[in-house]
N, C-alpha and C positions, 0 to 999 in steps of 0.2 A: 418603485425602486427595488424592493426586496424580492421581486420576482423576475428581474432582468437577468439575462445570461451573464452579464458582467458581475453582478452580485453573487450569483450561484457559483460562478467560476472562482471568485475570490474566496467564498466560504469553503468550497471543497478543497481549494489549495491550502487554506489554513488548517482545516481538519486533517487532511492527509499529511501535512507537515508535522503537526503535533503527534499524529499516530507514528510517524517515522522516528521522532525523537523518543517517544515512549518505548518503541521497539529497541532502539539503540541502548537505552538504559537497562532493559531486560536482558539484552544480549550481553552487555558488559557484566551484569550480575551473574549470569551463568558462566561465562568464560573466566571471570575473575575468581571464581571458586576453584579454578585449577591450582591456584597458589595455596589453597587451604587443605589440599589433600584429595585423594581419590574418592573417599567416602562422601565428602561434602560436594564435590563436583558431580558425582553420580546421582546424589540426592536432588540437586538442582536440575540436572538434566532430566531426571525422571519427572520432576514437577512440570516441566514444559513439554512433556510427551503425552499429556492427557488429551482426550478428545476435544475439550473446550479450547485448548491451545491450537489444535488443528483448525478449528473455526477461526481463531484469531489469525492464523497464518493466511487464510483466505482474505480476511480483512486487510492484512498487511500487503498482500499481493495487490488488492484493489488500490490501496494508498500509493504504493510504489508506481504502479502503472499509470494511475491518473496524474500523480505529481510529475512524473517524467514527461508524459505526453503534453500536459498543460504547460510545462516549462518550454517545450519545443514550440508549442503554439504561440506563447508569448514572444519567443525569440523571432519567429516568423513575422508576427505582427509588427514588432519593433523595428527589425532590421530591413524588412522588405516593404514596409509601409502598406500593410494589408488591413488597415483599420476598417475598411468597408466590408470585410469578410469575417469580422470578429464573431458574429453569431453563428455563421456557417462553420467556422473552424471550431468553435466551442462544441457544437453538436457533433462534429466529426470526432473530436477528442473524447467526448463523453461516450459515444457509441462504440468507438474503438476500445476504450477502457473497459466498458461493460463486456464486450465480446472476449477480450483477452482475459479478464477476470473470471468470466464464466468458464472458459476453456481450462484455465489453470485451476480453478476451484473444483471442477469435476475431477481433474487428475488428483488433486490433494484428497478429495473425499474418497475416490476409488482406492488410493493407497491406504487411507485410514481404515476403510471397511475391510480391506484384505489383511489387516493386522500389521501393516508396515509403519 
């Protein structure tokens, strides 16, 4: 049961959803500092410009891409009655997510290494 594509999809959807919520709170923490003055806002902005946060941005990219594509997969399965293609669609979403995350991750790392 725990190795089926259905379970893996369910688990990845939950993990990516939690990651997106955590990002939302971090984003609100930084943007909310704008009400506290320029120094506080700049300090929080500097805190999220570190190299470790750039790696977190790649993880965020992976979460966004997988969550979005898996949502489209679920809509296709539900509305077009494609239940017999669930495994194939899961692997298509998984591979497409990996390729898009790799492409975006390389771009993020290139910008980070060039001092951006």
